C-alpha positions in Angstrom: -140.7 -10.1 -71.7 -137.8 -8.0 -70.5 -137.1 -4.5 -71.9 -134.1 -2.2 -71.5 -135.9 0.5 -69.5 -136.3 1.4 -65.8 -139.1 3.2 -64.0 -137.1 6.4 -63.7 -136.4 6.6 -67.4 -140.0 5.9 -68.2 -141.1 9.0 -66.3 -138.0 11.0 -67.3 -136.7 11.5 -63.8 -133.4 11.2 -61.9 -133.2 8.6 -59.2 -133.2 11.2 -56.4 -136.4 12.9 -57.6 -138.8 14.1 -54.8 -142.4 13.1 -54.4 -143.5 16.4 -55.9 -141.3 16.0 -59.0 -142.6 12.4 -59.4 -146.2 13.6 -59.4 -145.5 16.4 -61.8 -143.5 14.2 -64.2 -146.3 11.6 -64.2 -148.9 14.2 -65.0 -146.8 15.7 -67.8 -146.0 12.3 -69.4 -149.7 11.2 -69.1 -150.9 14.3 -70.8 -148.4 14.0 -73.7 -149.8 12.0 -76.5 -147.9 10.4 -79.4 -148.8 11.0 -83.1 -152.4 10.6 -84.0 -151.6 7.7 -86.3 -151.0 5.3 -83.4 -153.7 2.8 -82.5 -155.6 2.9 -79.3 -153.9 -0.3 -78.2 -150.4 1.3 -78.5 -151.5 4.4 -76.5 -153.1 2.2 -73.9 -149.9 0.1 -73.6 -147.8 3.2 -73.1 -150.2 4.5 -70.5 -150.0 1.2 -68.6 -146.2 1.4 -68.4 -146.5 5.0 -67.1 -149.0 3.9 -64.5 -146.9 0.9 -63.4 -143.8 3.2 -63.0 -145.7 5.7 -61.0 -147.3 3.0 -58.8 -144.0 1.5 -57.8 -142.1 4.8 -57.3 -145.0 6.6 -55.4 -145.1 3.8 -52.8 -142.2 4.4 -50.3 -141.9 0.6 -49.6 -141.9 -0.4 -53.2 -139.6 2.4 -54.2 -137.1 1.5 -51.5 -137.0 -2.1 -52.7 -136.7 -1.1 -56.3 -134.0 1.4 -55.6 -131.9 -1.3 -53.9 -132.2 -3.6 -56.8 -131.6 -0.7 -59.3 -128.4 0.5 -57.5 -127.0 -3.0 -57.2 -127.3 -3.4 -60.9 -125.5 -0.1 -61.4 -122.7 -0.9 -59.0 -122.2 -4.4 -60.5 -121.6 -2.7 -63.8 -119.2 -0.2 -62.3 -121.4 2.8 -62.7 -122.5 3.4 -59.2 -120.6 6.6 -58.6 -122.1 9.9 -57.3 -122.5 11.3 -60.8 -124.5 8.3 -61.8 -127.0 8.8 -59.0 -127.8 12.2 -60.3 -128.0 11.1 -63.9 -130.4 12.4 -66.5 -132.1 10.0 -68.9 -129.5 7.9 -70.8 -128.3 9.4 -74.1 -129.4 8.1 -77.4 -128.3 4.6 -78.2 -126.6 4.0 -74.8 -129.0 1.3 -73.6 -128.2 -2.2 -74.6 -130.9 -4.9 -74.5 -128.3 -7.6 -74.4 -126.3 -6.1 -71.5 -127.0 -8.0 -68.2 -125.9 -5.0 -66.2 -128.1 -2.5 -68.1 -131.3 -1.5 -66.0 -134.3 -3.4 -67.3 -137.8 -4.4 -66.2 -140.2 -7.3 -67.0 -143.4 -6.2 -68.7 -146.5 -8.0 -70.2 -146.1 -9.0 -73.8 -149.0 -6.8 -74.8 -147.2 -3.7 -73.4 -144.2 -4.3 -75.7 -145.4 -1.7 -78.3 -145.9 0.8 -75.5 -142.3 0.2 -74.4 -141.1 0.7 -78.0 -143.0 4.0 -78.1 -141.5 5.2 -74.9 -138.0 4.4 -76.2 -138.8 6.5 -79.3 -139.9 9.4 -77.1 -136.6 9.2 -75.1 -134.7 9.6 -78.4 -133.4 6.0 -78.4 -133.8 5.8 -82.2 -131.1 3.3 -83.0 -132.3 1.1 -80.2 -135.9 1.3 -81.6 -134.6 0.1 -85.0 -132.6 -2.7 -83.4 -135.6 -4.0 -81.4 -138.3 -3.4 -84.0 -136.8 -4.6 -87.3 -136.9 -8.3 -86.4 -140.7 -8.1 -86.2 -141.0 -6.8 -89.7 -139.6 -10.0 -91.2 -142.3 -12.1 -92.9 -143.7 -15.0 -91.0 -142.9 -13.8 -87.5 -144.5 -16.4 -85.3 -144.7 -14.3 -82.2 -146.4 -11.5 -84.0 -148.8 -13.7 -86.0 -149.8 -15.8 -83.0 -151.4 -12.7 -81.3 -148.9 -12.7 -78.5 -148.6 -8.9 -78.6 -152.1 -8.2 -79.6 -154.0 -8.0 -82.9 -151.2 -8.8 -85.5 -152.4 -6.2 -88.1 -152.7 -3.4 -85.6 -149.4 -4.2 -83.8 -147.6 -4.5 -87.2 -148.9 -1.0 -88.2 -147.7 0.4 -84.9 -144.3 -1.1 -85.3 -144.0 0.2 -88.9 -145.0 3.6 -87.7 -142.5 3.6 -84.8 -139.6 2.5 -86.9 -140.4 5.0 -89.6 -140.6 7.9 -87.1 -137.3 6.6 -85.6 -135.7 6.8 -89.1 -137.1 10.3 -89.6 -135.8 11.6 -86.3 -132.5 9.8 -86.6 -132.0 11.4 -90.0 -132.7 14.8 -88.7 -130.3 14.3 -85.7 -127.6 13.1 -88.1 -128.3 16.2 -90.3 -127.7 18.5 -87.4 -124.5 16.6 -86.6 -123.2 17.1 -90.1 -123.5 13.4 -91.1 -125.4 14.2 -94.3 -125.1 10.9 -96.2 -126.0 9.0 -93.0 -129.0 11.2 -92.6 -130.1 10.5 -96.2 -129.7 6.8 -95.7 -131.9 6.9 -92.5 -134.6 8.9 -94.3 -134.5 6.7 -97.4 -134.8 3.6 -95.1 -137.9 4.9 -93.5 -139.3 6.0 -96.8 -138.8 2.6 -98.4 -140.4 0.9 -95.4 -143.5 3.1 -95.7 -143.6 2.7 -99.5 -143.4 -1.1 -99.2 -146.2 -1.3 -96.6 -148.2 1.4 -98.5 -149.1 3.3 -95.3 -148.8 6.7 -93.7 -148.4 8.8 -96.8 -148.1 12.1 -94.9 -145.1 10.8 -93.0 -143.5 9.6 -96.2 -144.0 13.1 -97.6 -142.1 14.6 -94.6 -139.2 12.3 -95.3 -139.2 13.2 -99.0 -139.2 17.0 -98.2 -136.3 16.5 -95.9 -134.4 14.5 -98.6 -134.9 17.4 -101.1 -133.6 20.0 -98.6 -130.7 17.7 -97.7 -129.4 17.4 -101.3 -127.1 20.5 -101.3 -125.5 19.3 -98.0 -125.0 15.8 -99.4 -123.5 17.1 -102.6 -120.9 19.1 -100.7 -120.1 16.2 -98.4 -119.7 13.7 -101.4 -117.6 16.1 -103.4 -115.3 17.1 -100.5 -114.2 13.5 -99.8 -110.4 13.3 -100.0 -108.9 11.5 -102.9 -107.1 9.1 -100.5 -110.4 7.6 -99.4 -111.3 4.2 -100.8 -114.8 5.4 -101.8 -113.6 8.6 -103.4 -114.3 7.7 -107.0 -117.8 6.3 -106.3 -118.8 9.0 -103.9 -117.5 11.8 -106.0 -119.4 10.6 -109.1 -122.5 10.2 -106.9 -122.2 13.9 -105.8 -121.9 15.1 -109.4 -125.0 13.0 -110.3 -127.1 14.5 -107.5 -125.9 17.9 -108.5 -127.0 17.3 -112.1 -130.4 16.1 -110.9 -130.8 19.5 -109.1 -129.7 21.4 -112.1 -132.2 19.6 -114.3 -135.1 20.3 -111.9 -134.2 24.0 -111.6 -133.7 24.4 -115.3 -130.0 25.4 -115.0 -127.8 27.4 -112.6 -129.8 30.5 -113.0 -133.1 28.8 -113.7 -136.3 29.4 -111.8 -137.5 25.8 -111.6 -138.4 24.3 -108.2 -136.1 21.6 -107.0 -137.7 21.8 -103.5 -134.4 22.5 -101.8 -135.6 25.9 -100.6 -132.7 27.7 -102.3 -133.4 30.9 -104.1 -131.6 31.8 -107.3 -129.0 33.8 -105.4 -128.6 31.1 -102.8 -128.1 28.5 -105.5 -125.4 30.7 -107.1 -123.6 30.9 -103.8 -123.9 27.1 -103.5 -122.4 26.6 -106.9 -119.6 28.9 -106.0 -119.0 27.0 -102.8 -118.7 23.5 -104.4 -116.4 24.6 -107.3 -113.4 24.2 -105.1 -114.1 20.4 -104.9 -114.4 19.9 -108.7 -111.4 19.5 -111.1 -111.0 21.8 -114.1 -112.1 19.0 -116.4 -115.2 18.3 -114.4 -116.1 22.0 -114.3 -115.5 22.3 -118.0 -117.8 19.4 -118.8 -120.5 20.6 -116.4 -120.6 24.3 -117.3 -120.2 24.0 -121.0 -123.3 21.8 -121.0 -125.2 24.2 -118.8 -124.1 27.1 -121.0 -126.2 25.7 -123.8 -129.5 26.1 -121.9 -128.5 29.1 -122.4 -127.1 30.5 -119.1 -124.9 33.6 -118.7 -123.6 32.3 -115.4 -122.6 28.9 -116.8 -121.0 30.5 -119.8 -118.7 32.6 -117.6 -117.9 29.6 -115.4 -117.1 27.6 -118.5 -114.7 30.4 -119.5 -112.8 30.0 -116.2 -112.6 26.2 -116.6 -111.4 26.4 -120.3 -108.8 29.1 -119.5 -107.6 27.2 -116.5 -107.3 23.9 -118.3 -105.9 25.5 -121.4 -103.1 27.1 -119.5 -102.3 24.3 -117.0 -102.4 21.5 -119.6 -100.7 23.7 -122.3 -103.7 23.4 -124.6 -104.2 26.8 -126.3 -107.2 25.4 -128.2 -109.2 25.4 -125.0 -108.2 29.1 -124.4 -109.5 29.8 -127.9 -112.8 28.3 -127.0 -112.9 30.4 -123.9 -112.2 33.5 -126.0 -115.1 32.7 -128.3 -117.5 32.3 -125.3 -116.3 35.7 -124.0 -117.3 37.3 -127.4 -120.8 36.1 -126.7 -120.8 37.5 -123.2 -119.2 40.8 -124.5 -122.5 41.8 -126.1 -124.0 42.2 -122.6 -121.1 42.5 -120.1 -117.7 44.3 -119.9 -115.4 41.3 -120.2 -112.7 43.0 -122.2 -110.0 42.3 -119.7 -110.7 38.6 -119.8 -110.7 38.8 -123.6 -107.3 40.6 -123.5 -105.8 37.9 -121.3 -107.1 35.2 -123.6 -105.8 37.0 -126.7 -102.4 37.4 -124.9 -102.2 33.6 -124.2 -103.0 33.0 -127.9 -100.2 35.3 -129.0 -102.6 37.9 -130.4 -101.0 41.0 -128.9 -102.7 43.6 -131.1 -106.1 42.1 -130.4 -105.3 42.2 -126.7 -104.4 45.9 -126.8 -107.6 46.7 -128.6 -109.6 44.9 -125.9 -107.8 47.0 -123.3 -108.9 50.2 -125.1 -112.5 49.3 -124.6 -112.4 48.1 -121.0 -114.1 50.2 -118.4 -112.2 48.5 -115.5 -110.2 51.6 -114.5 -108.4 50.2 -111.5 -107.1 47.2 -113.4 -106.1 49.4 -116.3 -104.2 51.7 -113.9 -102.4 48.6 -112.5 -101.5 47.5 -116.1 -100.3 51.0 -117.0 -98.2 51.3 -113.8 -96.3 48.1 -114.7 -95.8 49.1 -118.3 -94.1 52.5 -117.7 -90.8 51.5 -119.3 -92.4 49.9 -122.3 -93.8 51.5 -125.5 -97.0 49.4 -125.0 -99.1 47.8 -122.3 -98.0 44.3 -122.9 -95.7 43.9 -119.8 -98.4 45.1 -117.5 -101.0 42.8 -119.1 -98.6 39.8 -118.8 -98.2 40.5 -115.1 -101.9 41.1 -114.6 -102.8 37.9 -116.5 -100.4 35.9 -114.5 -101.7 37.2 -111.2 -105.3 36.8 -112.4 -104.8 33.1 -113.1 -102.9 32.5 -109.9 -105.2 34.4 -107.5 -108.6 34.3 -109.0 -108.8 31.3 -111.4 -106.7 28.4 -110.1 -107.9 28.5 -106.5 -111.4 27.4 -107.6 -110.3 24.1 -109.0 -109.4 21.0 -107.0 -106.5 19.9 -109.1 -105.0 23.4 -109.7 -105.3 25.1 -106.3 -101.7 24.4 -105.4 -100.2 24.8 -108.9 -97.9 27.8 -109.7 -98.6 30.0 -112.7 -95.7 31.0 -115.0 -96.3 32.7 -118.4 -92.7 32.2 -119.3 -92.9 28.5 -119.0 -96.2 28.5 -120.8 -94.8 30.3 -123.9 -91.6 28.2 -123.8 -93.6 25.0 -124.2 -93.1 23.5 -127.6 -96.7 22.3 -127.9 -97.9 25.8 -127.2 -95.4 27.4 -129.7 -96.5 24.9 -132.4 -100.2 25.7 -131.9 -99.6 29.5 -131.9 -97.5 29.4 -135.1 -100.3 27.4 -136.9 -103.1 29.6 -135.4 -104.8 31.3 -138.4 -105.6 35.0 -138.4 -109.2 35.1 -137.3 -111.4 37.8 -138.9 -112.9 39.8 -136.1 -116.7 40.5 -136.2 -117.5 44.0 -137.2 -119.2 44.7 -133.9 -116.6 42.9 -131.7 -115.2 46.1 -130.2 -118.3 48.2 -130.5 -120.3 48.3 -127.3 -123.8 46.9 -127.8 -126.7 49.3 -127.5 -127.9 47.8 -124.3 -124.4 47.8 -122.8 -123.9 51.5 -123.7 -127.3 52.5 -122.4 -126.7 50.8 -119.0 -123.2 52.2 -118.6 -124.5 55.7 -119.2 -126.9 55.1 -116.3 -124.1 53.9 -114.1 -125.0 50.2 -113.8 -124.9 46.9 -115.7 -127.6 44.9 -117.5 -129.3 42.6 -115.0 -131.9 41.3 -117.4 -130.6 37.8 -117.3 -131.2 36.3 -113.8 -127.9 36.0 -112.0 -125.8 37.4 -114.9 -124.5 40.2 -112.7 -123.3 37.6 -110.2 -121.7 35.6 -113.0 -119.8 38.6 -114.4 -118.7 40.4 -111.3 -119.3 38.2 -108.2 -118.6 34.6 -109.3 -115.5 34.6 -107.1 -116.7 36.8 -104.3 -115.0 39.8 -105.9 -114.2 41.3 -109.3 -113.0 38.4 -111.5 -111.0 40.6 -113.7 -109.4 42.4 -110.8 -111.2 45.7 -111.3 -114.4 47.6 -110.8 -117.1 49.0 -113.0 -116.6 52.6 -113.6 -120.1 53.9 -113.8 -118.9 57.0 -115.7 -120.5 56.0 -119.0 -119.2 54.2 -122.1 -117.7 57.4 -123.6 -115.4 58.0 -120.6 -112.5 56.0 -122.1 -108.9 56.3 -121.1 -106.2 57.6 -123.5 -105.5 55.1 -126.2 -102.4 53.1 -125.5 -99.4 53.4 -127.8 -99.2 51.1 -130.7 -98.2 47.6 -129.8 -94.7 46.7 -131.0 -94.4 43.1 -132.3 -90.6 43.3 -132.6 -90.0 41.8 -129.1 -91.0 38.2 -128.7 -93.8 37.4 -126.1 -91.5 35.3 -124.0 -89.1 38.2 -123.5 -92.0 40.5 -122.5 -93.2 37.9 -119.9 -89.7 37.7 -118.3 -89.6 41.5 -118.4 -92.5 41.7 -116.0 -91.9 38.5 -114.2 -90.1 40.0 -111.2 -92.6 42.8 -110.5 -94.5 42.8 -107.2 -97.7 40.8 -107.0 -101.0 42.2 -107.9 -102.6 43.9 -104.9 -105.9 42.6 -103.5 -109.1 44.5 -104.6 -109.1 46.5 -101.4 -105.5 47.7 -101.9 -105.7 48.4 -105.6 -105.1 51.9 -107.0 -108.1 54.3 -106.4 -110.6 54.9 -109.1 -109.7 57.8 -111.3 -111.4 61.2 -110.8 -114.6 61.5 -112.9 -113.6 65.0 -113.9 -110.2 63.8 -115.1 -111.9 60.9 -116.9 -114.3 63.3 -118.6 -111.4 65.6 -119.6 -109.9 62.7 -121.6 -113.0 62.0 -123.6 -112.5 62.4 -127.4 -114.1 65.5 -128.9 -117.4 64.8 -130.5 -118.2 68.3 -131.9 -120.6 71.0 -130.5 -124.4 70.5 -130.5 -126.5 72.3 -133.1 -127.8 75.9 -132.3 -131.4 74.6 -132.3 -130.6 72.0 -129.7 -128.8 74.6 -127.6 -131.8 76.9 -127.7 -134.2 74.1 -126.8 -132.1 73.0 -123.8 -132.0 76.6 -122.6 -135.8 77.0 -122.8 -136.3 73.7 -120.9 -133.9 74.8 -118.2 -135.7 78.2 -117.8 -139.0 76.4 -117.5 -137.8 74.0 -114.8 -136.3 76.8 -112.8 -139.5 78.8 -112.9 -141.5 75.8 -111.8 -139.2 75.2 -108.8 -139.6 78.9 -107.8 -143.4 78.7 -107.9 -143.5 75.5 -105.8 -141.2 77.1 -103.2 -143.4 80.2 -102.9 -146.6 78.1 -102.6 -144.9 76.0 -99.9 -144.0 79.1 -97.8 -147.5 80.6 -98.2 -149.1 77.4 -97.0 -146.9 77.3 -93.9 -147.7 80.9 -93.0 -151.5 80.7 -93.5 -152.1 77.1 -93.1 -153.6 75.3 -90.1 -151.9 73.4 -87.3 -148.8 71.6 -88.6 -149.0 67.8 -88.6 -146.7 65.8 -86.5 -145.0 62.7 -87.9 -145.6 59.6 -85.8 -142.5 58.5 -84.0 -141.0 55.6 -85.9 -139.4 52.7 -84.1 -136.2 53.2 -86.1 -135.8 56.7 -84.8 -135.2 55.3 -81.3 -131.8 54.0 -82.4 -130.3 57.5 -82.1 -131.7 58.2 -78.6 -129.8 57.6 -75.4 -130.8 54.2 -73.9 -132.6 55.9 -70.9 -135.0 57.8 -73.2 -135.4 54.9 -75.6 -136.5 52.7 -72.7 -139.0 55.4 -71.7 -140.5 55.6 -75.1 -140.5 51.9 -76.1 -143.4 50.0 -74.6 -142.2 47.4 -72.1 -141.7 43.9 -73.4 -144.1 41.3 -72.2 -142.9 38.9 -69.5 -142.0 35.4 -70.7 -143.8 34.1 -67.6 -147.2 35.5 -68.7 -149.7 32.6 -68.5 -151.7 33.2 -71.7 -149.5 32.8 -74.8 -150.5 35.8 -76.9 -149.0 36.8 -80.3 -147.0 39.5 -78.5 -145.6 37.0 -75.9 -144.8 34.5 -78.7 -142.9 37.2 -80.6 -140.9 38.0 -77.4 -140.1 34.3 -76.9 -138.8 33.9 -80.5 -136.8 37.2 -80.3 -135.3 36.1 -77.0 -134.2 32.8 -78.6 -132.7 34.6 -81.7 -130.8 37.0 -79.4 -129.5 34.0 -77.4 -128.4 32.3 -80.5 -126.6 35.4 -81.7 -124.7 35.5 -78.4 -123.9 31.8 -78.3 -122.6 31.6 -81.9 -121.3 35.1 -82.0 -117.7 36.3 -81.4 -118.1 36.3 -77.6 -119.5 32.7 -77.6 -121.7 33.5 -74.6 -124.0 30.4 -74.1 -125.6 31.6 -70.8 -128.7 32.8 -72.6 -129.5 29.4 -74.2 -130.5 27.7 -71.0 -132.8 30.7 -70.2 -135.0 30.1 -73.3 -134.4 26.5 -74.5 -135.0 23.1 -72.9 -133.9 19.7 -74.0 -133.6 18.2 -76.5 -133.0 21.3 -78.5 -130.9 22.9 -75.7 -128.2 20.1 -75.9 -128.1 20.5 -79.7 -127.3 24.2 -79.6 -124.9 24.0 -76.7 -123.0 21.4 -78.7 -123.0 23.6 -81.8 -121.7 26.6 -79.7 -118.9 24.4 -78.4 -118.1 23.3 -81.9 -117.8 27.0 -83.0 -115.3 27.7 -80.3 -113.1 24.6 -81.1 -113.2 25.3 -84.8 -112.6 29.1 -84.4 -115.6 30.4 -86.3 -118.5 32.6 -85.3 -121.6 34.1 -86.9 -123.0 37.7 -87.1 -126.8 37.6 -87.3 -129.6 40.0 -88.2 -133.2 38.9 -87.7 -136.7 40.1 -88.4 -139.6 38.1 -87.1 -143.3 38.0 -87.8 -145.7 35.7 -85.9 -148.1 34.0 -88.2 -150.2 32.1 -85.6 -150.1 30.6 -82.1 -151.6 27.2 -81.4 -152.1 26.2 -77.7 -152.6 22.5 -77.0 -156.2 22.4 -75.6 -155.5 19.2 -73.7 -152.1 20.3 -72.4 -152.3 24.1 -71.9 -148.6 24.0 -70.9 -147.7 23.2 -74.5 -148.0 25.3 -77.6 -146.7 25.8 -81.1 -145.7 29.1 -82.6 -145.5 29.5 -86.4 -143.3 32.5 -87.5 -141.8 34.0 -90.6 -138.1 34.6 -89.9 -135.8 36.5 -92.1 -132.2 35.7 -91.1 -129.0 37.3 -92.5 -125.8 35.6 -91.3 -122.2 36.3 -92.0 -119.8 33.5 -91.2 -116.3 34.4 -90.0 -113.6 31.7 -89.9 -110.3 32.6 -88.2 -111.7 36.2 -88.2 -112.0 36.2 -92.0 -115.4 36.4 -93.6 -116.5 33.3 -95.5 -118.9 34.3 -98.2 -119.7 30.7 -99.1 -121.0 30.0 -95.6 -122.8 33.3 -95.3 -126.5 33.6 -96.3 -129.7 35.6 -96.3 -132.8 33.5 -96.0 -136.5 33.9 -95.4 -137.8 30.9 -93.5 -141.1 29.6 -92.1 -140.3 28.1 -88.7 -142.4 26.2 -86.2 -141.4 26.5 -82.5 -142.7 24.0 -80.1 -143.0 25.6 -76.6 -143.4 24.2 -73.2 -144.2 26.1 -70.0 -141.7 25.3 -67.3 -141.0 27.1 -64.0 -143.8 29.5 -65.0 -141.9 30.5 -68.1 -142.5 29.7 -71.8 -139.4 27.9 -73.3 -138.6 26.3 -76.7 -138.4 22.6 -76.7 -138.1 21.9 -80.5 -138.0 23.9 -83.7 -138.3 22.9 -87.4 -138.3 24.7 -90.7 -141.5 24.2 -92.6 
């Protein structure tokens, strides 16, 4: 039978390879063994093809005859230019078994599985699927007749080859950003193995990849434009996969294992990233359901969705639901500004003013005061603040509201809104609504918030990458309140107050907001609480005297020990202390790094190899986009992948800033092929993504990974040929 291969590709050589290169390539290929699941017959068939290729090309007469035929085929197809003569092995999927001008050779039928295995090793995954799938159909006469060898053994080898092709094709599509295509390839291979009931470990690899692929698939499905024909189906599929992950994790801030590899913080960032692809209605349905688990994060996100929909669709009833959720959150977090905005949108101006009195967001309160200078109350500034908050911090996180303009004047002028506000009953406030909870007061007095609920701090102050209410936590204690605002006047209608502040300048970004007030000034404005009792004064004085005496005694003892003590101890020089030394002295103190050309692959050399690769990656994907270092540490196929990724970063105007720490777990050298080894390392990688010179928090991450690096020794130097996250 005829197969779409040539002798040069079988050995992985260019047509102009020398005799020495031919011999080295043959030795390398002969020593490389496929997966242990393959039968002896498949391994022998592969070896026979390697021997045949080497026999023909190592004979000058046979090689000359073969080259003439080979070049005639290329010139007939219009590919016989100078660049073709120096070609590398054909890229994935480029060979066509039905193309009469494609290089091909005749082989024995029993060597067919060996040819399929060689195509797999060359990365021709799609071609392997095209050639191998017909033999999986039931009742294949050629297979059952024993033409290719023992039918049962050959069938098992074909199933294994096709499954591996699906696995590798899925991983290749994953790296190229084709996440749904990658999932389809992995699921195809998994279904094949499940149907045949073989190779369970390989099926487990596919399932692990599918779990890790889910977050990428969700983002791809949700980000499909509405103009696409498959938008509705794909969008709903993305929400369904997201719900499956949430159920397995036990909620947004749950600690269940969905096997995606995302920590709680990573998953919160992922949720934040996908919100821009969901509508306000979709987020409301999702996060209100998740809030019942219960979840502080989901509750806060539900508040955003309800407030956004209530304002955009002129449904104050939704804003009232958001306000009730905020009352629940208020027992643990300072959400008084959000409560004030919701009360304002419901026409409850006195309640809005009382919420402002209890807020600790000093910067935002300063902004509100600044824009209420000509008013007897804080309502004009609150109107402006609420309008900017909705426009800049709420609407951008909803697919259907990102481009919509916010106008409080139009909102209050709506007849449906006016009718609802007129019929809204006076709600009795809970007795403790404006009294800080004991836990909240205690944590404020210690200068930080309550982080008891996993992820609640992220929900309350980092859900949008910055302060959701436009301000910052004071850290001065619950008693450091601002002066009480003047009584709210209800004589002026809300619509007039909105127009009064409608032409004021936009709310400055967090970095440009007014500075936090001086702590001393804040303390001077605290209400008087009376003097402590004389007994308490006397006790505090005695404690202070005792502490002072203890400090004096310790100081005297320390001086005496230095005078009469022995030889002073010398602290060992820490590696971190070298950072402040001039480079010349740092080089003199730091032990020299091991050479990458060292023959024995020790843990120290393996660490140097991995650190060299991580440094090269930082340069290639960094702001300078310097790819020179990649070819010094990587070889194909992984070299081509990272060069393409670096080129993509340049064309799309993004770069990464990395920080790494590496620990080598173990090194495994191939006993049969000493020039090959695997390094297993624990890598902590912190990356900041910059798009158009602006940091993208959604694309930034901090991960701890277990990575396997497959090394090969070329040109007397260890280089990385493949890598995978375990």
